[in-house]
VOBA-1610 file (N, C-alpha, C; in pm, whole numbers, padded with zeros to 5 digits, always signed):
BEGIN
Met+01107+02184-03325Met+01020+02065-03362Met+00958+02037-03196Asn+01078+02020-03080Asn+01013+01998-02929Asn+00942+02126-02882Val+00970+02275-02924Val+00897+02372-02890Val+00758+02316-02910Leu+00704+02255-03034Leu+00601+02267-03109Leu+00491+02163-03037Arg+00597+02057-03033Arg+00517+01942-02943Arg+00501+01971-02771Asn+00557+02079-02738Asn+00549+02093-02599Asn+00429+02166-02590Arg+00413+02264-02685Arg+00274+02370-02677Arg+00168+02303-02714Leu+00177+02195-02817Leu+00067+02116-02867Leu+00002+02033-02725Gly+00130+01951-02658Gly+00049+01907-02518Gly+00020+01978-02438Phe+00072+02091-02412Phe+00009+02201-02311Phe-00182+02190-02315Ala-00153+02275-02496Ala-00275+02296-02530Ala-00395+02154-02518Leu-00356+02042-02529Leu-00428+01924-02506Leu-00491+01881-02365Arg-00388+01924-02284Arg-00388+01892-02144Arg-00498+02015-02096Glu-00503+02129-02140Glu-00597+02224-02095Glu-00696+02209-02140Ser-00748+02137-02264Ser-00848+02115-02314Ser-00935+01992-02224Gly-00840+01898-02188Gly-00894+01793-02136Gly-00945+01858-01982Gln-00853+01923-01944Gln-00943+01985-01787Gln-01063+02088-01795Ala-01072+02149-01924Ala-01182+02242-01969Ala-01305+02152-01982Leu-01292+02021-02047Leu-01400+01935-02085Leu-01451+01850-01928Glu-01313+01841-01863Glu-01380+01753-01722Glu-01456+01857-01643Arg-01414+01995-01632Arg-01510+02082-01569Arg-01652+02110-01615Leu-01638+02115-01767Leu-01785+02138-01840Leu-01864+02006-01813Gly-01787+01880-01803Gly-01888+01762-01790Gly-01935+01757-01632Cys-01864+01804-01518Cys-01903+01825-01408Cys-02043+01935-01404Leu-02026+02035-01464Leu-02116+02144-01500Leu-02263+02085-01506Trp-02252+02015-01638Trp-02360+01944-01688Trp-02435+01818-01604Gln-02350+01744-01519Gln-02365+01641-01476Gln-02436+01688-01344Gly-02388+01792-01248Gly-02439+01845-01149Gly-02417+01765-01032Ile-02525+01724-00931Ile-02487+01656-00845Ile-02451+01512-00886Asn-02467+01472-00988Asn-02455+01331-01039Asn-02310+01328-01047Ser-02206+01424-01095Ser-02088+01392-01123Ser-01999+01324-01055His-02039+01304-00940His-01958+01189-00842His-01965+01045-00904Ala-02075+01011-00944Ala-02094+00877-01003Ala-02033+00832-01114Glu-01943+00765-01126Glu-01844+00722-01239Glu-01880+00563-01280Glu-01923+00548-01369Glu-01928+00397-01451Glu-01851+00314-01425Ile-01715+00397-01451Ile-01606+00331-01438Ile-01507+00410-01337Thr-01474+00367-01228Thr-01408+00428-01133Thr-01248+00469-01188Arg-01221+00562-01151Arg-01079+00640-01180Arg-00978+00554-01087Leu-01052+00556-00973Leu-00949+00461-00863Leu-00963+00322-00845Gln-00903+00224-00920Gln-00947+00101-00903Gln-00824+00029-00819Pro-00819+00030-00714Pro-00752-00048-00616Pro-00682-00167-00659Val-00787-00255-00741Val-00684-00379-00770Val-00682-00397-00905Val-00582-00389-00981Val-00591-00415-01129Val-00494-00535-01209Asn-00479-00535-01317Asn-00437-00622-01384Asn-00321-00583-01409Ala-00188-00658-01430Ala-00084-00617-01497Ala+00005-00721-01565Gly+00020-00714-01682Gly+00087-00845-01750Gly-00010-00949-01759Tyr-00168-00928-01755Tyr-00255-01046-01769Tyr-00234-01134-01611Lys-00180-01043-01496Lys-00213-01123-01384Lys-00274-01044-01301Leu-00377-01111-01216Leu-00475-01012-01125Leu-00426-01064-00985Pro-00423-00964-00918Pro-00402-00979-00742Pro-00508-01080-00696Lys-00467-01178-00607Lys-00586-01247-00534Lys-00564-01203-00355Val-00702-01122-00344Val-00686-01091-00236Val-00796-01136-00150Ala-00784-01185-00047Ala-00898-01236+00048Ala-00985-01128+00081Ser-01108-01197+00076Ser-01259-01125+00139Ser-01245-01060+00237Thr-01178-01119+00338Thr-01181-01018+00449Thr-01045-00913+00463Ser-01011-00872+00383Ser-00878-00778+00360Ser-00952-00655+00304Trp-00889-00543+00346Trp-00933-00419+00291Trp-00804-00320+00241Ile-00862-00251+00136Ile-00779-00189+00057Ile-00841-00044+00039Ala-00760+00021+00088Ala-00833+00179+00101Ala-00855+00246-00092Pro-00927+00294-00092Pro-00958+00342-00239Pro-00892+00444-00290Ser-00748+00486-00227Ser-00630+00530-00323Ser-00546+00423-00328Ala-00516+00327-00269Ala-00410+00237-00277Ala-00432+00172-00425Gln-00326+00098-00486Gln-00294+00005-00550Gln-00252-00126-00570Val-00315-00250-00576Val-00225-00343-00605Val-00270-00390-00734Ser-00140-00427-00782Ser-00091-00485-00937Ser-00073-00608-00957Gly-00090-00668-01036Gly+00012-00794-01096Gly-00016-00926-01026Asp+00083-00977-01009Asp+00106-01125-00942Asp+00150-01106-00790Val+00011-01066-00715Val+00012-01038-00593Val-00102-01104-00507Lys-00043-01173-00388Lys-00130-01256-00298Lys-00148-01171-00180Val-00275-01152-00118Val-00318-01084+00033Val-00385-01196+00073Gly-00328-01193+00235Gly-00382-01317+00309Gly-00516-01242+00383Asn-00559-01311+00468Asn-00691-01281+00529Asn-00669-01159+00651Asn-00789-01064+00661Asn-00755-00936+00791Asn-00657-00864+00756Cys-00606-00827+00619Cys-00492-00759+00621Cys-00547-00611+00558Ser-00472-00493+00610Ser-00532-00385+00556Ser-00417-00305+00468Ile-00460-00239+00364Ile-00375-00165+00299Ile-00399-00046+00294Trp-00341+00059+00316Trp-00396+00186+00351Trp-00359+00285+00224Tyr-00418+00390+00243Tyr-00459+00482+00152Tyr-00298+00537+00107Asn-00290+00570-00043Asn-00180+00582-00130Asn-00092+00480-00129Cys-00126+00358-00083Cys-00012+00244-00087Cys+00018+00202-00267Ala+00108+00144-00250Ala+00125+00084-00411Ala+00198-00059-00389Val+00139-00175-00411Val+00189-00305-00398Val+00215-00363-00538Arg+00325-00384-00599Arg+00339-00406-00729Arg+00371-00525-00754Gly+00303-00605-00829Gly+00345-00737-00863Gly+00377-00748-01006Asp+00410-00638-01086Asp+00390-00613-01223Asp+00515-00737-01263Asn+00636-00727-01237Asn+00728-00824-01268Asn+00814-00936-01175His+00758-00923-01038His+00805-01029-00946His+00696-01061-00860His+00656-01160-00800His+00560-01203-00702His+00578-01144-00596Val+00429-01095-00517Val+00445-01029-00413Val+00332-01106-00318Glu+00381-01149-00227Glu+00311-01238-00120Glu+00285-01157+00028Ile+00146-01130+00074Ile+00141-01067+00189Ile+00067-01176+00321Gly+00120-01204+00397Gly+00041-01313+00483Gly-00096-01266+00570His-00118-01331+00647His-00252-01272+00737His-00264-01181+00841Asn-00329-01089+00893Asn-00328-00985+00971Asn-00201-00870+01001Thr-00186-00844+00865Thr-00054-00774+00804Thr-00132-00603+00786Asn-00035-00504+00841Asn-00100-00374+00789Asn+00008-00318+00696Leu-00017-00246+00596Leu+00090-00167+00504Leu+00029-00038+00539Gln+00065+00075+00584Gln+00020+00190+00639Gln+00033+00300+00529Asp-00002+00413+00542Asp-00012+00506+00418Asp+00092+00509+00361Gly+00145+00531+00220Gly+00244+00535+00155Gly+00324+00419+00113Val+00294+00330+00191Val+00384+00225+00171Val+00408+00186+00009Ser+00533+00111+00008Ser+00554+00074-00129Ser+00622-00042-00140Val+00539-00152-00183Val+00599-00280-00185Val+00622-00346-00325Gly+00740-00414-00354Gly+00780-00478-00511Gly+00846-00421-00570Ser+00901-00475-00658Ser+01021-00430-00743Ser+00994-00459-00875Leu+01029-00318-00994Leu+01024-00331-01120Leu+01151-00381-01177Ser+01278-00377-01118Ser+01374-00415-01168Ser+01392-00553-01210Pro+01413-00583-01318Pro+01444-00732-01397Pro+01555-00824-01315Ser+01656-00748-01250Ser+01738-00823-01137Ser+01720-00847-01011Ser+01581-00782-00992Ser+01547-00813-00833Ser+01455-00951-00812Ser+01387-00968-00717Ser+01324-01093-00696Ser+01194-01093-00600Ser+01093-01193-00582Ser+00980-01173-00532Ser+01001-01092-00400Thr+00906-01024-00346Thr+00907-01004-00193Thr+00775-01084-00132Lys+00830-01086+00018Lys+00762-01184+00103Lys+00708-01120+00227Val+00596-01062+00265Val+00603-01008+00382Val+00492-01128+00468Gly+00521-01165+00582Gly+00473-01242+00653Gly+00339-01197+00734Ser+00304-01271+00848Ser+00164-01255+00910Ser+00191-01158+01041Gly+00091-01083+01060Gly+00087-00989+01161Gly+00224-00867+01176Val+00269-00855+01035Val+00325-00765+01037Val+00273-00613+01042Ser+00368-00538+01045Ser+00307-00381+01055Ser+00415-00308+00993Val+00350-00241+00871Val+00479-00168+00779Val+00427-00011+00797Gly+00525+00071+00867Gly+00509+00188+00890Gly+00473+00283+00751His+00435+00402+00767His+00385+00493+00671His+00515+00532+00588Gly+00510+00547+00464Gly+00629+00559+00342Gly+00730+00462+00333Ala+00718+00351+00384Ala+00847+00248+00410Ala+00846+00179+00263Val+00975+00131+00224Val+00974+00035+00089Val+01039-00089+00115Leu+00986-00161+00035Leu+01035-00311+00073Leu+01025-00350-00097Gln+01138-00417-00105Gln+01172-00456-00254Gln+01267-00543-00274Gly+01213-00684-00299Gly+01276-00792-00343Gly+01333-00830-00192Cys+01242-00850-00106Cys+01318-00877+00052Cys+01225-00968+00111Thr+01236-01049+00238Thr+01136-01125+00297Thr+01145-01070+00424Val+01019-01076+00455Val+00981-01017+00619Val+00884-01111+00679Glu+00969-01186+00810Glu+00892-01295+00843Glu+00786-01246+00950Asp+00703-01332+01025Asp+00611-01297+01102Asp+00610-01222+01208Asn+00534-01142+01251Asn+00516-01025+01367Asn+00637-00959+01361Val+00680-00864+01278Val+00775-00765+01269Val+00707-00658+01241Leu+00803-00556+01298Leu+00743-00407+01264Leu+00851-00343+01199Ile+00816-00271+01082Ile+00884-00200+01001Ile+00869-00030+01016Gly+00959+00041+01084Gly+00939+00197+01113Gly+00906+00260+00986Met+00878+00386+01002Met+00833+00464+00901Met+00935+00535+00806Asn+00943+00506+00669Asn+01025+00563+00583Asn+01156+00446+00581Ala+01150+00335+00634Ala+01249+00262+00638Ala+01256+00216+00465Val+01397+00146+00419Val+01401+00096+00302Val+01444-00036+00322Leu+01392-00128+00243Leu+01447-00265+00286Leu+01512-00312+00118Gln+01608-00328+00100Gln+01689-00360-00065Gln+01643-00509-00068Asp+01682-00554-00201Asp+01677-00677-00267Asp+01750-00756-00167Gly+01726-00908-00156Gly+01778-01001-00053Gly+01785-00964+00101Val+01731-00851+00171Val+01680-00870+00299Val+01623-00928+00352Lys+01669-00975+00438Lys+01571-01104+00550Lys+01561-01057+00682Val+01422-01025+00735Val+01429-00995+00860Val+01326-01081+00933Ala+01395-01145+01049Ala+01334-01268+01108Ala+01203-01230+01197Ser+01143-01336+01225Ser+01054-01296+01314Ser+01072-01243+01442Gly+00980-01141+01503Gly+00996-01080+01624Gly+01088-00977+01597Ala+01149-00920+01496Ala+01247-00835+01457Ala+01174-00695+01478Met+01271-00571+01475Met+01204-00446+01459Met+01287-00337+01400Ile+01232-00295+01286Ile+01326-00191+01236Ile+01279-00048+01246Ala+01408+00028+01297Ala+01358+00170+01311Ala+01321+00279+01175Ala+01264+00354+01204Ala+01215+00479+01136Ala+01336+00513+01048Gly+01313+00528+00931Gly+01436+00595+00832Gly+01559+00509+00840Ala+01544+00344+00895Ala+01644+00271+00860Ala+01667+00227+00700Val+01772+00208+00663Val+01804+00166+00536Val+01909+00044+00513Leu+01831-00061+00505Leu+01889-00204+00498Leu+01948-00224+00354Glu+02056-00264+00367Glu+02145-00281+00243Glu+02111-00418+00173Pro+02137-00432+00057Pro+02134-00561+00000Pro+02204-00687+00077Gly+02099-00789+00079Gly+02159-00912+00159Gly+02161-00897+00309Ala+02132-00796+00370Ala+02126-00773+00508Ala+02032-00875+00581Ala+02068-00948+00692Ala+02018-01009+00750Ala+01986-00963+00899Val+01850-00957+00958Val+01807-00892+01080Val+01779-01053+01149Pro+01818-01064+01270Pro+01797-01189+01385Pro+01683-01141+01404Ser+01598-01269+01492Ser+01504-01227+01553Ser+01550-01133+01690Gly+01429-01068+01732Gly+01428-01007+01900Gly+01521-00899+01873Glu+01587-00860+01754Glu+01677-00727+01747Glu+01594-00598+01675Leu+01691-00482+01712Leu+01629-00340+01699Leu+01719-00308+01570Trp+01727-00303+01473Trp+01808-00229+01413Trp+01781-00075+01331Ala+01895+00011+01324Ala+01849+00132+01278Ala+01954+00205+01205Gly+01956+00319+01151Gly+02037+00382+01078Gly+02071+00333+00916Asn+02180+00440+00878Asn+02189+00423+00738Asn+02312+00408+00703Pro+02392+00299+00694Pro+02336+00150+00675Pro+02299+00107+00786Ala+02183+00029+00795Ala+02114-00002+00935Ala+02216-00092+00992Arg+02225-00107+01129Arg+02285-00211+01191Arg+02197-00249+01360Lys+02256-00325+01414Lys+02209-00365+01533Lys+02204-00256+01652Leu+02114-00249+01688Leu+02113-00124+01769Leu+02128-00174+01939Arg+02048-00293+01965Arg+02031-00382+02095Arg+01893-00462+02034Glu+01911-00538+02175Glu+01815-00623+02173Glu+01680-00552+02222Leu+01564-00618+02159Leu+01437-00562+02202Leu+01380-00569+02362Lys+01320-00461+02413Lys+01279-00473+02530Lys+01162-00540+02529Gln+01092-00592+02632Gln+00958-00641+02637Gln+00845-00578+02607Glu+00847-00439+02644Glu+00733-00368+02639Glu+00722-00344+02477Glu+00845-00348+02392Glu+00850-00324+02285Glu+00767-00430+02190Gln+00830-00568+02252Gln+00755-00691+02171Gln+00638-00681+02182Asp+00603-00635+02330Asp+00436-00659+02333Asp+00375-00575+02249Tyr+00427-00451+02177Tyr+00393-00338+02123Tyr+00381-00394+01980Leu+00490-00461+01942Leu+00463-00491+01787Leu+00361-00642+01777Gln+00335-00712+01889Gln+00226-00799+01875Gln+00083-00744+01879Ser+00076-00654+01963Ser-00060-00566+01959Ser-00085-00483+01853Leu-00014-00427+01776Leu-00006-00358+01666Leu-00133-00379+01558Pro-00099-00536+01514Pro-00177-00548+01391Pro-00335-00583+01426Gly-00326-00597+01562Gly-00494-00613+01590Gly-00558-00474+01585Arg-00464-00384+01671Arg-00510-00245+01653Arg-00555-00193+01484Tyr-00462-00214+01422Tyr-00479-00161+01287Tyr-00615-00238+01215Gln-00632-00345+01223Gln-00746-00455+01152Gln-00871-00392+01219Glu-00870-00343+01378Glu-00983-00252+01406Glu-01004-00150+01356Leu-00898-00047+01332Leu-00929+00046+01284Leu-00964+00055+01111Ala-00941-00054+01048Ala-00964-00056+00913Ala-01111-00090+00903Gly-01160-00181+01002Gly-01298-00200+01007Gly-01400-00078+01030Gln-01313+00018+01081Gln-01414+00155+01122Gln-01390+00233+00982His-01290+00224+00910His-01272+00335+00775His-01357+00244+00683Lys-01355+00134+00684Lys-01466+00077+00571Lys-01592+00081+00622Lys-01645+00064+00696Lys-01780+00120+00738Lys-01828+00247+00718Met-01703+00364+00772Met-01740+00479+00746Met-01732+00507+00588Leu-01683+00506+00488Leu-01685+00491+00349Leu-01789+00432+00296Gln-01823+00327+00378Gln-01974+00277+00333Gln-02106+00319+00367His-02097+00425+00467His-02184+00504+00504His-02208+00629+00408Leu-02077+00657+00382Leu-02075+00796+00302Leu-02091+00768+00179Asn-02118+00637+00084Asn-02107+00616+00010Asn-02265+00581-00019His-02318+00576+00083His-02487+00525+00125His-02578+00654+00102Arg-02480+00766+00197Arg-02560+00881+00189Arg-02571+00968+00075Ile-02453+00955-00019Ile-02426+01020-00158Ile-02559+00961-00253Glu-02574+00812-00255Glu-02647+00758-00313Glu-02833+00761-00307Lys-02828+00829-00164Lys-02951+00848-00127Lys-02989+01029-00173Ile-02878+01091-00146Ile-02908+01217-00209Ile-02926+01213-00364Thr-02839+01145-00433Thr-02861+01130-00577Thr-02977+01092-00615Gly-03058+00962-00556Gly-03216+00914-00574Gly-03291+01048-00546Val-03259+01110-00485Val-03344+01240-00446Val-03380+01334-00602Phe-03251+01348-00653Phe-03237+01461-00756Phe-03293+01391-00855Asp-03270+01222-00864Asp-03293+01140-00993Asp-03472+01157-01014His-03535+01198-00916His-03690+01168-00931His-03732+01313-00908
//
């Protein structure tokens, strides 16, 4: 029975790919135009629709779903997932979630996730059921587990794993697995984490403009063939 289901499933998937190729061939240059986009950055989950400020930018391949609130001038970059399916997620103002970041938890035993303002979350980091206060830098691929609290002005090193319930005081650098205090932040590091959100806000504006320009060019090309 399992062998039959496997073969049938494979045949259906192959048929779907074949139909996709045939459809693109028939549509020609219009094949890029989807009436219902396959990439929907903001989606419902459990009858809850995210609330995203109009001044914030969400990359086309990112996804924000469920009970999520995003403040002003934030940027949620490519392949991010912000999941408010089971628990509330709140993101402050001027915060950037860099490529591949995951925020929120699907575990019933977890809790809400709160990320403050002026926070930079590095590529591939995971935040679930934790609280990150304002002006914090979370390094690439860091993991913040349930109940973690990072105070304002702290820095988490790349690859650090904060165990459930860990508390990071203001002005400290934590690193390692499990993460522990490494030292106090230097002045240049404090200046860096303060400046980073503004740099990402500017970069998000450039990407938004670039994508709008690209879409406009595609529409012009499509218009020529429509006539």
